C-alpha positions in Angstrom: -118.3 162.8 -90.5 -115.5 163.2 -93.1 -113.1 161.7 -90.6 -115.3 158.6 -90.4 -115.4 158.3 -94.2 -111.6 158.7 -94.4 -111.1 155.9 -91.8 -113.6 153.7 -93.6 -111.9 154.0 -97.0 -108.5 153.5 -95.5 -109.8 150.3 -94.0 -111.1 149.3 -97.5 -107.6 150.0 -98.9 -106.1 147.6 -96.3 -108.5 144.9 -97.3 -107.6 145.5 -100.9 -103.9 145.0 -100.1 -104.8 141.7 -98.3 -106.8 140.5 -101.3 -104.1 141.5 -103.8 -101.6 139.3 -101.9 -104.0 136.4 -102.5 -105.2 137.1 -106.1 -103.9 134.7 -108.7 -102.2 135.8 -111.9 -101.6 134.4 -115.3 -98.2 132.9 -116.1 -97.9 131.8 -119.8 -101.7 131.8 -120.0 -102.1 129.5 -116.9 -103.7 130.8 -113.6 -101.2 130.6 -110.7 -102.9 129.7 -107.4 -99.9 129.1 -105.2 -100.6 131.6 -102.3 -96.9 131.8 -101.3 -95.8 132.5 -104.8 -98.5 135.1 -105.3 -97.6 136.9 -102.0 -93.9 136.9 -102.7 -94.5 138.4 -106.2 -96.8 141.1 -104.8 -94.4 142.1 -101.9 -91.4 142.3 -104.2 -93.3 144.2 -106.9 -93.7 148.0 -107.5 -97.4 147.9 -106.8 -96.9 146.9 -103.2 -94.6 149.9 -102.6 -97.2 152.3 -104.2 -100.0 150.8 -102.1 -97.9 151.2 -98.9 -97.1 154.8 -99.7 -100.7 155.5 -100.5 -101.7 154.4 -96.9 -99.3 156.8 -95.1 -101.7 158.9 -92.9 -100.2 162.3 -93.5 -103.4 164.1 -92.6 -103.7 162.2 -89.3 -100.1 163.0 -88.5 -100.2 166.8 -89.3 -103.8 167.6 -88.2 -103.1 167.2 -84.4 -99.9 169.3 -84.7 -102.0 172.1 -86.3 -104.7 171.8 -83.7 -102.1 172.2 -80.9 -100.1 175.0 -82.4 -102.6 176.9 -84.6 -103.2 180.5 -83.8 -105.9 182.8 -85.0 -104.0 183.7 -88.2 -103.3 180.1 -89.1 -106.9 178.7 -88.9 -107.1 178.8 -92.7 -104.6 175.9 -92.8 -107.0 173.4 -91.3 -109.3 173.0 -94.3 -106.3 172.3 -96.5 -105.4 169.2 -94.5 -107.5 167.2 -97.0 -104.9 167.9 -99.6 -102.5 165.8 -97.6 -104.5 162.7 -98.7 -103.3 163.2 -102.2 -101.1 160.1 -101.8 -104.3 158.0 -102.1 -104.3 158.9 -105.8 -101.4 156.4 -106.2 -104.2 153.8 -106.4 -105.7 155.4 -109.5 -104.1 152.7 -111.6 -106.2 150.1 -109.8 -109.3 152.1 -110.6 -108.3 152.3 -114.3 -107.7 148.5 -114.5 -111.1 147.9 -112.9 -112.8 150.2 -115.4 -111.1 148.4 -118.4 -111.9 144.9 -117.1 -115.5 145.8 -116.4 -116.0 147.4 -119.8 -114.5 144.3 -121.4 -116.7 141.9 -119.5 -119.9 144.0 -119.5 -122.7 143.2 -121.9 -123.2 146.9 -122.4 -119.7 148.3 -122.6 -120.7 151.6 -124.3 -123.2 152.4 -121.6 -120.6 151.6 -118.9 -118.1 153.9 -120.6 -120.6 156.7 -120.7 -121.3 156.2 -116.9 -117.6 156.1 -116.2 -117.1 159.4 -118.1 -119.9 161.1 -116.2 -118.4 159.9 -112.9 -114.9 161.2 -113.8 -116.4 164.6 -114.7 -118.4 164.7 -111.5 -115.2 164.0 -109.4 -113.3 166.8 -111.2 -116.1 169.2 -110.7 -116.3 168.2 -107.0 -112.5 168.8 -106.5 -112.7 172.2 -108.3 -115.7 173.1 -106.1 -113.7 172.3 -102.9 -110.8 174.4 -104.3 -113.1 177.3 -105.0 -114.5 177.3 -101.5 -111.0 176.9 -100.0 -109.7 179.9 -101.9 -112.8 181.8 -100.7 -111.8 180.9 -97.2 -108.3 182.1 -97.8 -109.4 185.4 -99.2 -112.2 185.7 -96.7 -115.9 184.7 -96.9 -118.3 187.6 -97.6 -115.2 189.7 -98.5 -116.2 190.6 -102.2 -118.7 189.7 -104.9 -116.6 186.7 -106.2 -116.1 184.8 -103.0 -118.8 182.9 -101.3 -120.9 185.1 -99.0 -123.5 187.8 -98.7 -121.7 190.2 -101.1 -122.1 187.5 -103.8 -125.8 187.6 -104.1 -125.7 184.7 -106.5 -124.2 182.4 -103.9 -126.1 183.5 -100.8 -129.2 185.6 -101.4 -130.6 187.4 -98.4 -133.5 185.0 -97.9 -131.2 181.9 -97.9 -129.5 180.6 -94.7 -125.8 180.0 -94.7 -125.6 176.3 -94.2 -123.0 173.6 -95.1 -125.4 172.2 -97.7 -125.8 175.6 -99.3 -122.1 176.2 -99.4 -121.4 172.9 -101.1 -124.3 173.2 -103.6 -123.3 176.7 -104.7 -119.6 175.7 -104.9 -120.5 172.7 -107.1 -122.8 174.9 -109.2 -120.0 177.5 -109.7 -117.5 174.7 -110.6 -119.9 173.2 -113.1 -120.4 176.5 -114.9 -116.7 177.4 -115.0 -115.5 174.0 -116.2 -118.2 173.5 -118.8 -117.7 177.1 -120.0 -121.4 177.8 -120.0 -123.4 180.3 -118.0 -122.4 183.4 -116.1 -120.4 183.6 -112.9 -119.4 186.7 -110.9 -116.3 188.4 -112.2 -113.1 188.0 -110.1 -111.9 191.1 -108.2 -108.4 190.2 -106.9 -105.3 189.0 -108.7 -105.5 185.6 -107.0 -109.1 185.2 -108.1 -108.2 186.2 -111.7 -105.4 183.6 -111.8 -107.6 180.9 -110.4 -110.5 181.6 -112.8 -108.0 181.7 -115.8 -106.6 178.3 -114.9 -110.1 177.0 -114.4 -111.2 178.3 -117.8 -108.2 176.6 -119.5 -109.0 173.3 -117.8 -112.6 173.8 -118.7 -111.8 174.0 -122.4 -109.8 170.8 -122.2 -112.6 169.1 -120.2 -115.2 170.2 -122.7 -113.2 169.0 -125.6 -112.7 165.7 -123.9 -116.4 165.3 -123.2 -117.4 166.1 -126.7 -114.7 163.7 -128.2 -115.5 160.8 -125.9 -119.2 161.1 -126.1 -119.1 161.4 -129.9 -116.8 158.4 -130.1 -119.1 156.3 -127.8 -122.2 157.3 -129.8 -120.4 156.4 -133.0 -119.5 153.0 -131.6 -123.0 152.4 -130.3 -124.4 153.2 -133.8 -121.7 151.5 -135.8 -123.7 148.4 -136.5 -126.8 150.3 -137.4 -124.8 152.7 -139.7 -123.2 149.7 -141.5 -126.6 148.0 -141.8 -128.2 151.2 -143.1 -125.5 151.7 -145.7 -126.1 148.2 -147.0 -129.8 148.8 -147.2 -129.3 152.1 -148.9 -127.1 150.5 -151.5 -129.8 147.9 -152.3 -132.4 150.6 -152.6 -130.2 152.6 -155.1 -129.6 149.4 -157.1 -133.4 148.6 -157.2 -134.1 152.2 -158.3 -131.5 152.0 -161.0 -132.9 148.7 -162.3 -136.5 149.9 -162.2 -137.6 147.2 -159.8 -141.3 147.0 -159.1 -142.6 148.8 -156.0 -144.0 145.6 -154.6 -140.7 143.8 -154.7 -138.9 146.8 -153.3 -141.3 146.7 -150.3 -140.6 143.0 -149.8 -136.8 143.7 -149.7 -137.2 146.5 -147.2 -139.4 144.4 -145.0 -136.8 141.6 -145.2 -134.1 144.1 -144.0 -136.4 145.2 -141.2 -136.8 141.6 -140.1 -133.1 141.1 -140.0 -132.5 144.2 -137.9 -135.3 143.5 -135.5 -134.0 140.0 -134.8 -130.3 141.2 -134.6 -129.3 139.2 -137.6 -127.5 142.1 -139.5 -124.2 140.2 -139.4 -123.6 136.6 -140.3 -122.0 134.1 -137.9 -118.8 134.0 -140.1 -118.4 137.8 -140.0 -118.8 137.9 -136.2 -116.5 134.9 -135.4 -113.8 135.4 -138.0 -111.6 137.3 -135.6 -111.5 134.3 -133.3 -109.0 131.3 -133.7 -110.4 128.2 -135.3 -110.6 126.3 -132.0 -112.8 128.9 -130.4 -114.9 129.2 -133.5 -115.6 125.5 -133.4 -116.5 125.5 -129.7 -118.9 128.4 -130.1 -120.5 126.8 -133.2 -120.7 123.4 -131.3 -122.4 125.1 -128.4 -124.9 126.9 -130.7 -125.7 124.3 -133.3 -124.6 120.9 -132.0 -128.0 120.0 -130.6 -129.7 121.2 -133.8 -127.5 119.0 -136.0 -128.1 116.0 -133.7 -131.8 116.2 -134.6 -131.0 115.1 -138.2 -131.7 111.4 -138.3 -128.8 110.5 -140.5 -126.3 112.3 -138.2 -127.6 110.9 -134.9 -124.8 108.2 -134.6 -122.0 110.2 -136.2 -118.8 110.8 -134.4 -118.2 114.2 -132.7 -115.3 115.1 -135.0 -117.4 115.1 -138.1 -120.2 117.0 -136.4 -117.7 119.6 -135.2 -116.7 120.2 -138.8 -120.2 120.3 -140.1 -121.4 122.9 -137.6 -118.9 125.3 -139.0 -120.4 124.8 -142.4 -124.0 125.7 -141.4 -125.2 128.9 -143.0 -128.2 130.9 -141.8 -130.6 132.0 -144.4 -133.8 134.1 -144.0 -136.8 133.6 -146.3 -139.7 136.0 -146.7 -143.4 135.1 -146.6 -144.4 133.2 -149.7 -140.8 132.4 -150.8 -140.3 128.9 -152.1 -137.3 127.1 -150.4 -137.4 124.4 -153.1 -139.7 123.2 -155.8 -140.5 119.6 -156.9 -138.0 118.4 -159.5 -135.2 120.8 -158.5 -131.7 119.3 -158.1 -131.0 119.0 -154.4 -127.7 120.7 -153.4 -128.6 121.6 -149.8 -130.3 120.3 -146.7 -132.3 122.5 -144.4 -133.0 122.8 -140.7 -135.8 125.0 -139.5 -134.5 127.4 -136.8 -137.5 129.7 -136.5 -140.8 130.0 -138.4 -143.1 127.7 -140.3 -142.9 126.0 -143.7 -145.7 124.4 -145.7 -145.4 121.4 -148.1 -147.7 122.4 -150.9 -148.9 121.0 -154.2 -147.9 122.2 -157.6 -150.7 124.8 -157.7 -149.7 126.2 -154.3 -153.2 125.8 -152.8 -153.2 122.3 -151.4 -151.2 121.9 -148.2 -149.9 118.4 -147.4 -147.8 119.2 -144.2 -146.5 121.9 -142.0 -142.8 122.0 -140.9 -142.1 123.8 -137.6 -139.0 124.6 -135.6 -136.5 121.7 -135.6 -137.8 120.1 -138.7 -135.2 118.8 -141.3 -135.7 118.2 -145.0 -133.5 117.6 -148.0 -130.9 115.4 -146.2 -131.2 112.4 -148.5 -130.7 114.4 -151.7 -127.2 115.6 -150.7 -126.0 112.0 -150.0 -126.1 111.1 -153.7 -127.3 107.5 -152.9 -127.1 105.1 -155.8 -130.4 103.4 -156.7 -132.6 106.2 -155.4 -135.7 106.3 -157.6 -135.9 110.1 -157.2 -132.3 110.6 -157.9 -131.1 113.9 -156.4 -134.3 115.7 -157.3 -136.7 117.4 -154.8 -139.9 115.5 -154.2 -142.1 118.3 -152.9 -142.7 122.1 -153.0 -141.7 123.8 -149.7 -142.9 127.3 -149.1 -142.3 129.8 -146.2 -145.4 130.9 -144.3 -143.9 134.0 -142.6 -140.3 135.0 -142.1 -138.4 131.8 -141.6 -134.8 131.3 -140.5 -133.2 128.1 -141.9 -129.8 126.5 -141.3 -128.4 125.4 -144.7 -125.8 122.7 -145.2 -124.3 122.6 -148.7 -123.7 119.3 -150.4 -120.1 120.1 -151.3 -119.3 121.1 -147.7 -120.7 117.7 -146.5 -118.6 115.7 -149.0 -115.5 117.7 -148.3 -115.8 116.8 -144.6 -116.6 113.2 -145.3 -113.3 112.8 -147.1 -111.5 112.6 -143.8 -114.2 110.3 -142.3 -114.6 107.3 -144.6 -116.3 105.2 -142.0 -118.9 107.9 -141.3 -119.5 108.2 -145.0 -120.3 104.5 -145.4 -122.6 104.7 -142.3 -124.5 107.8 -143.7 -125.0 106.1 -147.1 -126.2 102.9 -145.4 -128.6 104.9 -143.3 -129.9 106.7 -146.3 -130.4 103.4 -148.2 -132.4 102.1 -145.2 -134.6 105.1 -145.2 -135.2 104.9 -148.9 -135.8 101.2 -148.7 -138.4 101.7 -146.0 -140.3 104.2 -148.2 -139.9 101.9 -151.2 -137.8 104.5 -153.0 -134.7 102.4 -153.5 -133.6 100.2 -156.4 -131.9 97.3 -154.6 -130.2 96.1 -157.8 -128.2 99.3 -158.0 -124.7 99.5 -156.5 -124.5 100.4 -152.9 -122.5 103.5 -153.5 -122.8 106.0 -156.3 -119.6 107.9 -156.9 -120.1 111.5 -157.6 -118.2 113.2 -160.5 -116.1 115.2 -158.1 -114.9 112.0 -156.4 -114.1 110.4 -159.7 -112.2 113.5 -160.8 -110.2 113.4 -157.5 -109.2 109.8 -158.1 -108.2 110.5 -161.7 -106.2 113.4 -160.6 -104.5 111.3 -157.9 -103.7 108.6 -160.6 -102.3 111.3 -162.9 -100.0 112.6 -160.1 -98.7 109.0 -159.5 -98.0 108.5 -163.2 -96.3 111.9 -163.3 -94.0 110.9 -160.4 -93.1 107.6 -162.1 -92.4 109.3 -165.5 -90.2 111.9 -163.8 -88.3 109.2 -162.0 -87.7 107.3 -165.3 -86.6 110.5 -167.0 -84.1 111.1 -164.2 -82.8 107.6 -164.5 -82.4 107.9 -168.3 -80.6 111.2 -168.0 -78.3 109.7 -165.4 -77.6 106.7 -167.7 -76.9 109.0 -170.7 -74.5 111.0 -168.6 -72.5 107.9 -167.6 -72.4 106.6 -171.2 -71.2 109.9 -172.5 -68.5 109.9 -169.9 -67.4 106.4 -171.0 -67.4 107.4 -174.6 -65.2 110.4 -174.0 -62.8 108.2 -172.0 -62.5 105.6 -174.8 -62.0 108.3 -177.4 -59.1 109.7 -175.4 -57.6 106.2 -175.1 -58.0 105.6 -178.8 -56.3 108.9 -179.6 -53.4 107.8 -177.4 -53.1 104.5 -179.2 -53.2 106.2 -182.6 -50.4 108.5 -181.5 -48.4 105.5 -180.2 -48.9 103.6 -183.5 -47.8 106.7 -185.4 -44.6 106.8 -183.5 -44.0 103.1 -184.1 -44.7 103.6 -187.8 -42.0 106.2 -188.1 -39.5 103.9 -186.4 -40.5 100.6 -188.1 -41.8 100.0 -191.6 -44.9 97.9 -192.0 -48.1 97.7 -193.8 -50.4 100.6 -192.9 -53.5 98.5 -193.1 -52.1 96.0 -190.6 -51.3 98.8 -188.1 -54.7 100.2 -188.4 -56.4 96.8 -187.9 -54.1 96.2 -184.9 -55.1 99.5 -183.3 -58.8 98.9 -183.8 -58.6 95.4 -182.4 -56.7 96.6 -179.3 -59.3 99.3 -178.7 -62.1 96.8 -179.0 -60.5 94.5 -176.5 -59.9 97.3 -174.0 -63.5 98.5 -174.4 -64.9 95.0 -173.7 -62.7 94.7 -170.5 -64.2 97.9 -169.0 -66.6 96.8 -166.2 -70.4 97.2 -166.9 -69.9 98.4 -170.5 -71.5 95.6 -172.3 -74.5 95.7 -169.9 -75.0 99.4 -170.4 -74.9 99.0 -174.2 
């Protein structure tokens, strides 16, 4: 039976090698599918050598030799032939990679890790059980109270038959007790038995510590989200207690937290997706919210680039039963899309119900467009109240206009659509300008004009400084020339007598003529 299993798994290993030679790999992030290149890389790699060594049938090669030559005193060697398959452990790296990839791709990674840990422990206990029984065979079955046999009444009571199943079950039981360091096992009698039990106990301590550490870490990871959520809720409770909030309001807050947790909304989309690059964030948001945004009538014909930016701006908000999303006369700064729940449009007294908004309904979109000529301005025209717990996607007015700065054509189209809707409902003053500029836009234009003026003034100042530098250089040059002429005239005065006034006038006149001959001097002055 065991030989059949060995042959079967060796055949599985051969199939695995064949598949490895045809499994693509990533090169600079791209999947390589060239079979020849994949095969050559595998055959030249270290993994192929390890796979080849792991398939060497040492047990098949040595077992017949032992069968031919074994004598009565060497029969104990035959059970140890299984140890010759230890080269199969060279494939342990493949198992580890499989475990890591499966845990990464699994929707329940913590549960998978717990299962993998249990499997590892079971295999170690199995190996230790086999080793215990093999040592019992070496010493001699039924030889003392520690080895398996009749003398060990715990392993083989008198009323139990000595079968293969019984041998394995007791060996597995003994191995479990010794490695988990719980329970009582028969005391060793011989030196070899004492040595084996000592090593087993030391390994058991390490295994027990590993089990406790891994299980504790997994449980902590599984409860991390709940713990963080509970800490936030406890902080809110302490704050409400400190501020003497009414019991009724405190119950509403706690119920709101319970609703968030029950619907797995303890984290916002931004918190979950912030670890991803912007491109992946946009793709996930498009997949989740694109259809929802397309339902808004003013966005139905917008280009995909604008919608891709807007889906990243959508914020999920949860309203409790009886909460007012907006009241009549409020300034509209957001538009709303109903994701889950029901809303009611009610009168000022809150009793009369005019309409019910269900999943997919949109309201408030016209108030954030700031359309010139709207008779309602940017004010809300109705009271909207939540019936139960309601999830709403919210798009802020500032986020919309920041996105529209890069899409001027889409902006004109949205405003035109809004005007048509208002005109249809007779809520538009047609004498008003087609576009109402918001204060933020006017401020941006003024800021841009100021930057242009600052640039021009800086350029003029630089030119003035450059001109002054050149003029100062020319003046210094002329002063040096004048000094030389004065020195020359002084020398001439010593040699020839003449009126001093005439010499001075002559010097000044020569300097003036020289200054006027300098190129570009008159134009600069």
